[in-house]
DRENDO-1510 file (C-alpha; in Angstrom, 1 decimal, always signed):
<recs>
REC; n; res; u; v; w
REC; 1; MET; +4.8; +38.8; -68.7 .
REC; 2; THR; +8.4; +37.4; -68.5 .
REC; 3; LYS; +11.0; +37.5; -65.8 .
REC; 4; ALA; +14.1; +39.0; -65.0 .
REC; 5; VAL; +16.7; +39.6; -62.5 .
REC; 6; LEU; +18.2; +42.3; -61.2 .
REC; 7; LEU; +21.4; +42.3; -59.0 .
REC; 8; LEU; +23.1; +45.0; -56.9 .
REC; 9; GLU; +25.8; +45.9; -55.0 .
REC; 10; CYS; +25.8; +49.9; -53.1 .
REC; 11; PRO; +27.2; +51.2; -49.5 .
REC; 12; ASP; +24.2; +49.8; -46.8 .
REC; 13; ARG; +22.3; +52.0; -45.7 .
REC; 14; LYS; +18.6; +52.1; -44.5 .
REC; 15; GLY; +15.7; +52.4; -47.3 .
REC; 16; LEU; +17.3; +50.2; -49.6 .
REC; 17; VAL; +14.8; +47.4; -49.9 .
REC; 18; ALA; +11.9; +49.6; -49.9 .
REC; 19; ALA; +13.2; +51.7; -52.5 .
REC; 20; ILE; +14.0; +49.0; -55.1 .
REC; 21; MET; +10.9; +47.2; -54.2 .
REC; 22; ASN; +8.6; +50.3; -54.4 .
REC; 23; PHE; +10.2; +50.9; -58.1 .
REC; 24; LEU; +9.7; +47.5; -59.2 .
REC; 25; VAL; +6.0; +47.4; -57.7 .
REC; 26; ALA; +4.8; +50.9; -58.3 .
REC; 27; GLU; +6.6; +51.7; -61.8 .
REC; 28; TYR; +6.8; +48.4; -63.4 .
REC; 29; ASP; +3.8; +46.3; -61.7 .
REC; 30; ALA; +6.0; +43.2; -61.1 .
REC; 31; ASN; +5.4; +40.5; -59.9 .
REC; 32; ILE; +8.0; +39.4; -57.3 .
REC; 33; LEU; +9.5; +35.6; -57.3 .
REC; 34; HIS; +12.0; +36.1; -55.1 .
REC; 35; ALA; +14.5; +38.3; -53.5 .
REC; 36; GLY; +17.6; +37.9; -51.4 .
REC; 37; GLN; +20.2; +40.3; -49.6 .
REC; 38; HIS; +23.1; +40.0; -48.0 .
REC; 39; GLN; +25.0; +42.5; -45.9 .
REC; 40; ASP; +29.2; +42.9; -45.5 .
REC; 41; ALA; +28.8; +44.7; -42.1 .
REC; 42; GLU; +32.7; +45.4; -42.4 .
REC; 43; LEU; +32.6; +46.9; -45.4 .
REC; 44; GLY; +29.3; +48.7; -45.1 .
REC; 45; ARG; +28.0; +46.9; -48.3 .
REC; 46; PHE; +24.8; +45.7; -49.4 .
REC; 47; PHE; +23.9; +43.5; -51.9 .
REC; 48; MET; +20.6; +42.1; -53.2 .
REC; 49; ARG; +19.1; +39.5; -56.4 .
REC; 50; VAL; +15.7; +40.0; -57.3 .
REC; 51; GLU; +13.9; +37.4; -59.4 .
REC; 52; PHE; +10.8; +39.5; -61.3 .
REC; 53; GLU; +8.1; +39.3; -63.6 .
REC; 54; CYS; +6.5; +42.1; -65.7 .
REC; 55; SER; +5.2; +43.5; -69.0 .
REC; 56; GLU; +7.6; +42.2; -71.7 .
REC; 57; ASP; +8.3; +45.7; -73.2 .
REC; 58; LEU; +9.3; +47.2; -70.0 .
REC; 59; LEU; +12.2; +44.6; -70.0 .
REC; 60; HIS; +14.2; +46.8; -72.7 .
REC; 61; GLU; +17.6; +47.3; -71.2 .
REC; 62; ARG; +17.3; +50.9; -72.3 .
REC; 63; VAL; +13.6; +51.3; -71.1 .
REC; 64; PHE; +14.5; +50.2; -67.3 .
REC; 65; ARG; +17.8; +52.5; -67.4 .
REC; 66; GLU; +16.4; +55.4; -67.8 .
REC; 67; ARG; +13.8; +54.4; -65.5 .
REC; 68; PHE; +16.2; +52.9; -62.8 .
REC; 69; THR; +19.1; +55.6; -63.1 .
REC; 70; ARG; +17.2; +57.7; -60.3 .
REC; 71; ILE; +17.5; +55.3; -57.6 .
REC; 72; ALA; +20.8; +53.7; -58.8 .
REC; 73; ASP; +22.4; +57.3; -58.6 .
REC; 74; GLU; +20.7; +58.0; -55.3 .
REC; 75; TYR; +21.8; +54.7; -53.5 .
REC; 76; GLN; +25.1; +54.8; -55.3 .
REC; 77; MET; +24.7; +51.4; -57.5 .
REC; 78; ARG; +26.5; +49.0; -59.4 .
REC; 79; TRP; +23.4; +47.0; -61.0 .
REC; 80; LYS; +22.5; +44.7; -63.8 .
REC; 81; LEU; +19.9; +43.6; -65.7 .
REC; 82; ALA; +19.2; +39.8; -67.0 .
REC; 83; GLU; +16.2; +38.4; -68.7 .
REC; 84; SER; +15.7; +34.6; -66.8 .
REC; 85; GLY; +14.6; +33.6; -70.5 .
REC; 86; VAL; +17.4; +34.6; -72.8 .
REC; 87; PRO; +20.3; +32.0; -72.5 .
REC; 88; LEU; +23.9; +32.9; -72.4 .
REC; 89; ARG; +26.1; +31.3; -74.8 .
REC; 90; VAL; +29.2; +30.0; -73.2 .
REC; 91; CYS; +32.4; +28.1; -74.8 .
REC; 92; LEU; +34.4; +25.6; -73.4 .
REC; 93; PHE; +38.1; +25.0; -73.1 .
REC; 94; VAL; +39.4; +21.8; -72.5 .
REC; 95; SER; +42.8; +19.8; -72.8 .
REC; 96; GLN; +43.4; +16.3; -72.3 .
REC; 97; HIS; +41.4; +15.4; -69.1 .
REC; 98; LEU; +37.4; +15.0; -70.5 .
REC; 99; HIS; +35.5; +14.2; -67.2 .
REC; 100; CYS; +34.8; +17.6; -66.3 .
REC; 101; LEU; +33.7; +18.3; -70.5 .
REC; 102; ALA; +32.0; +15.1; -70.3 .
REC; 103; ASP; +30.0; +16.1; -67.4 .
REC; 104; LEU; +29.2; +19.6; -68.3 .
REC; 105; LEU; +27.7; +18.2; -71.9 .
REC; 106; GLN; +25.3; +15.7; -70.5 .
REC; 107; ARG; +24.2; +17.9; -68.0 .
REC; 108; PHE; +23.9; +20.5; -71.0 .
REC; 109; LYS; +21.9; +18.1; -73.0 .
REC; 110; ALA; +19.6; +16.7; -70.1 .
REC; 111; GLY; +18.6; +20.6; -69.3 .
REC; 112; GLU; +20.4; +21.3; -66.1 .
REC; 113; LEU; +22.3; +24.4; -67.5 .
REC; 114; HIS; +20.5; +26.7; -69.3 .
REC; 115; CYS; +22.8; +28.0; -72.1 .
REC; 116; GLU; +24.1; +27.2; -75.8 .
REC; 117; ILE; +27.3; +26.1; -76.4 .
REC; 118; PRO; +27.6; +27.5; -79.9 .
REC; 119; LEU; +31.5; +25.9; -79.7 .
REC; 120; ILE; +34.5; +24.0; -78.0 .
REC; 121; ILE; +37.8; +25.2; -78.2 .
REC; 122; SER; +40.9; +22.4; -76.8 .
REC; 123; ASN; +44.9; +22.6; -77.6 .
REC; 124; HIS; +44.7; +18.8; -77.9 .
REC; 125; PRO; +42.4; +16.8; -80.3 .
REC; 126; ASP; +40.8; +14.3; -77.5 .
REC; 127; GLY; +37.6; +16.3; -76.8 .
REC; 128; GLU; +36.7; +15.9; -80.7 .
REC; 129; GLY; +34.6; +12.4; -80.4 .
REC; 130; LEU; +32.5; +14.0; -77.4 .
REC; 131; SER; +32.1; +17.2; -78.8 .
REC; 132; SER; +30.7; +15.6; -82.4 .
REC; 133; PHE; +28.4; +13.1; -80.1 .
REC; 134; TYR; +26.4; +16.1; -79.0 .
REC; 135; GLY; +27.0; +18.0; -82.1 .
REC; 136; ILE; +29.0; +20.8; -81.1 .
REC; 137; PRO; +31.5; +22.3; -83.5 .
REC; 138; PHE; +35.2; +21.3; -82.3 .
REC; 139; HIS; +38.1; +24.0; -82.7 .
REC; 140; TYR; +41.4; +22.3; -82.5 .
REC; 141; LEU; +44.1; +24.8; -81.7 .
REC; 142; PRO; +47.4; +23.6; -80.6 .
REC; 143; THR; +49.9; +25.1; -78.0 .
REC; 144; SER; +52.6; +23.2; -78.1 .
REC; 145; GLY; +55.2; +24.9; -79.8 .
REC; 146; GLY; +53.3; +27.3; -81.2 .
REC; 147; ASP; +53.1; +31.2; -81.0 .
REC; 148; LYS; +51.0; +31.5; -77.9 .
REC; 149; ALA; +49.9; +35.3; -78.7 .
REC; 150; ALA; +49.0; +34.2; -82.1 .
REC; 151; ILE; +46.8; +31.6; -80.9 .
REC; 152; GLU; +44.8; +33.8; -78.0 .
REC; 153; THR; +43.8; +35.8; -80.4 .
REC; 154; GLU; +42.8; +33.2; -82.8 .
REC; 155; GLN; +40.5; +32.1; -79.4 .
REC; 156; MET; +39.5; +35.3; -78.9 .
REC; 157; GLN; +38.1; +36.2; -82.6 .
REC; 158; LEU; +36.2; +32.8; -82.2 .
REC; 159; LEU; +34.6; +33.8; -79.0 .
REC; 160; CYS; +33.7; +37.3; -80.5 .
REC; 161; ASP; +32.3; +35.3; -83.6 .
REC; 162; HIS; +29.8; +33.5; -81.8 .
REC; 163; GLY; +28.5; +35.9; -79.3 .
REC; 164; VAL; +29.9; +33.7; -76.0 .
REC; 165; ASP; +29.6; +35.6; -72.9 .
REC; 166; LEU; +31.2; +33.3; -71.0 .
REC; 167; VAL; +34.1; +30.5; -70.9 .
REC; 168; VAL; +35.0; +27.7; -69.4 .
REC; 169; LEU; +37.9; +26.4; -68.4 .
REC; 170; ALA; +36.9; +22.2; -68.6 .
REC; 171; ARG; +40.1; +20.8; -67.4 .
REC; 172; TYR; +42.3; +23.7; -69.9 .
REC; 173; MET; +45.8; +23.2; -68.8 .
REC; 174; GLN; +47.1; +26.5; -69.9 .
REC; 175; ILE; +47.8; +29.8; -68.5 .
REC; 176; LEU; +45.8; +32.7; -70.0 .
REC; 177; SER; +47.6; +35.7; -70.2 .
REC; 178; ALA; +46.4; +38.9; -68.8 .
REC; 179; GLY; +45.3; +40.7; -71.7 .
REC; 180; PHE; +43.0; +37.8; -72.5 .
REC; 181; VAL; +41.6; +37.6; -68.8 .
REC; 182; GLU; +41.2; +41.3; -68.6 .
REC; 183; GLN; +38.9; +41.6; -71.7 .
REC; 184; TRP; +36.8; +38.5; -70.2 .
REC; 185; LYS; +36.9; +40.0; -66.5 .
REC; 186; THR; +34.9; +38.2; -64.3 .
REC; 187; ARG; +33.8; +35.9; -67.5 .
REC; 188; ILE; +36.1; +33.0; -67.2 .
REC; 189; ILE; +35.6; +30.1; -64.5 .
REC; 190; ASN; +38.2; +28.3; -63.5 .
REC; 191; VAL; +38.1; +24.6; -61.2 .
REC; 192; HIS; +41.3; +22.8; -60.0 .
REC; 193; HIS; +42.2; +20.5; -57.0 .
REC; 194; SER; +42.3; +22.3; -53.7 .
REC; 195; PHE; +46.0; +21.1; -52.8 .
REC; 196; LEU; +47.5; +24.5; -53.5 .
REC; 197; PRO; +49.3; +25.8; -52.3 .
REC; 198; ALA; +50.8; +22.8; -50.7 .
REC; 199; PHE; +51.0; +20.4; -54.0 .
REC; 200; VAL; +51.8; +22.2; -57.0 .
REC; 201; GLY; +52.9; +20.9; -60.2 .
REC; 202; SER; +51.7; +17.5; -62.8 .
REC; 203; ARG; +51.2; +15.4; -60.2 .
REC; 204; PRO; +49.6; +16.7; -57.4 .
REC; 205; TYR; +47.8; +13.9; -56.1 .
REC; 206; HIS; +50.6; +11.8; -56.0 .
REC; 207; ALA; +52.3; +14.3; -53.7 .
REC; 208; ALA; +49.2; +14.4; -51.9 .
REC; 209; PHE; +49.3; +10.3; -51.7 .
REC; 210; ARG; +52.9; +10.4; -49.9 .
REC; 211; ARG; +52.2; +12.9; -47.6 .
REC; 212; GLY; +49.3; +11.2; -46.6 .
REC; 213; VAL; +46.5; +14.1; -46.5 .
REC; 214; LYS; +42.9; +12.9; -44.9 .
REC; 215; LEU; +41.0; +15.7; -47.1 .
REC; 216; ILE; +40.8; +16.2; -50.5 .
REC; 217; GLY; +38.7; +19.0; -52.3 .
REC; 218; ALA; +38.7; +20.7; -55.6 .
REC; 219; THR; +37.8; +25.1; -56.1 .
REC; 220; SER; +35.8; +26.6; -58.8 .
REC; 221; HIS; +36.8; +30.3; -59.2 .
REC; 222; TYR; +36.6; +33.3; -61.6 .
REC; 223; VAL; +40.1; +33.9; -63.3 .
REC; 224; THR; +42.4; +36.8; -62.9 .
REC; 225; ALA; +45.7; +37.6; -63.7 .
REC; 226; ASP; +46.8; +36.2; -60.4 .
REC; 227; LEU; +47.0; +32.5; -61.2 .
REC; 228; ASP; +44.5; +30.1; -59.2 .
REC; 229; GLU; +43.6; +33.3; -57.4 .
REC; 230; GLY; +40.5; +35.0; -58.0 .
REC; 231; PRO; +37.2; +34.7; -56.7 .
REC; 232; ILE; +35.5; +31.6; -55.1 .
REC; 233; ILE; +32.6; +30.3; -56.5 .
REC; 234; GLU; +32.5; +26.8; -55.0 .
REC; 235; GLN; +34.1; +24.2; -53.0 .
REC; 236; ASP; +33.8; +21.0; -51.6 .
REC; 237; VAL; +36.0; +18.1; -50.0 .
REC; 238; LEU; +35.8; +14.4; -49.2 .
REC; 239; ARG; +37.7; +12.4; -46.6 .
REC; 240; VAL; +40.6; +10.5; -47.5 .
REC; 241; THR; +41.6; +6.9; -45.6 .
REC; 242; GLN; +44.4; +4.7; -45.5 .
REC; 243; GLY; +43.3; +2.2; -47.7 .
REC; 244; ASP; +42.8; +4.9; -50.6 .
REC; 245; THR; +45.4; +4.5; -53.4 .
REC; 246; ILE; +46.6; +7.0; -55.9 .
REC; 247; SER; +44.0; +6.0; -58.4 .
REC; 248; ASP; +41.0; +6.3; -56.0 .
REC; 249; LEU; +42.5; +9.9; -54.7 .
REC; 250; ILE; +41.9; +10.6; -58.4 .
REC; 251; ARG; +38.4; +9.4; -59.2 .
REC; 252; LYS; +37.4; +11.0; -55.9 .
REC; 253; GLY; +39.1; +14.4; -56.8 .
REC; 254; ARG; +37.8; +14.3; -60.7 .
REC; 255; ASP; +34.5; +13.4; -58.9 .
REC; 256; LEU; +34.6; +16.8; -57.3 .
REC; 257; GLU; +35.9; +18.7; -59.8 .
REC; 258; ARG; +32.8; +17.7; -61.7 .
REC; 259; ILE; +30.2; +18.7; -59.2 .
REC; 260; VAL; +32.3; +22.3; -57.8 .
REC; 261; LEU; +32.3; +23.2; -61.6 .
REC; 262; SER; +28.8; +22.8; -62.9 .
REC; 263; ARG; +27.9; +24.2; -59.3 .
REC; 264; ALA; +29.7; +27.2; -60.5 .
REC; 265; VAL; +28.4; +27.3; -64.1 .
REC; 266; ARG; +24.7; +26.8; -63.3 .
REC; 267; TRP; +24.8; +29.9; -60.4 .
REC; 268; HIS; +26.8; +31.9; -62.8 .
REC; 269; LEU; +24.0; +31.2; -66.1 .
REC; 270; GLU; +21.1; +31.9; -63.4 .
REC; 271; HIS; +22.7; +35.1; -62.7 .
REC; 272; ARG; +23.5; +34.2; -58.9 .
REC; 273; ILE; +26.6; +35.4; -58.3 .
REC; 274; LEU; +28.1; +38.7; -57.3 .
REC; 275; HIS; +31.5; +39.3; -57.0 .
REC; 276; TYR; +33.6; +41.9; -55.1 .
REC; 277; GLU; +36.6; +42.7; -53.0 .
REC; 278; ASN; +38.2; +39.3; -54.9 .
REC; 279; LYS; +35.3; +37.6; -53.0 .
REC; 280; THR; +31.8; +36.7; -54.4 .
REC; 281; VAL; +28.3; +36.7; -52.6 .
REC; 282; ILE; +26.1; +33.5; -54.0 .
REC; 283; PHE; +22.1; +33.7; -53.8 .
REC; 284; ASP; +19.8; +31.3; -53.1 .
</recs>
C-alpha cells in the first residue's frame, strides 16, 4: 500500500463528496486517511483534499487519470494527484540575510521538511558557509552590474538540470522577471515583512519605529508578476511595546519571517494548498 493526496476544485453542487469517495473506495479499494473540504459561497466553488492509501500499481498518474477523468469531466474539476512518499525538489534563493536560509536548512536536516534540496542559488557569497555545512551545492550568481536576463537564464537552466519542483525565496533581494515567474507559476514562495505598503524601501523597521507601530508581522505568499501581491499562504504578528528598540523590531521581525516561511513551505510540500482568484485554501 502507498499513500497519496488528491486535491481538487470545481463548481459547488450536490453529490460531489459522494462521487469522489465512492470512486476512491469502490474503484481503488482505497483507505481514506483524512479528508477536508471548503465551500466558497460567494463564488460557488468547492475545494477538497483527500489523503488516502491504496495499492501502489493503481497510483500511476496515467492509470489514475484514465479512471478519474469521467468524474472530473462531469463535475468540471481542476485536480492533481501527488504521491505522499515522493519528496519535492526545492531550490533555495538567498541574498545577504541568512536567517530564513539557516532556519529552513535546520528544519530540513531535522526531518521537518519532507523534500530534497539539490542546490542553493545566491547573488551574494555570504551563504556559502551554511551551504557547505549542510552539504548542499552553492551557486553564486552575482546580479550587481550584470546582465539580469542572462543571469535568470542561467538560474532557470540550473533549476531544470536539477529537476526542481519549488523555488523558495529565503530573503532573496532581487525582483524576478515576469517571464521567470510565469514559468514557475504557483511554484515560487516568498516572505517579507507585513509593513507593506506603508513602509517600503530597504529600512522598513527603522521607518516603522519612527511611526511608533504597535504590531509587526510577516507574510509568505506565492510570487506573481505583481510584486508582493500574490496569493497569501501564511501570516503572523507580534505586539511591539514602547520599550522595544529598532534592534528588537528587527529581531522579532526575523523570527516571524522564519516561522511564516517554514509553515508555507511545509504546507506546499505536504500538498495542503489550493490557489484560486489570487487567494489560497489551506487544508489542515
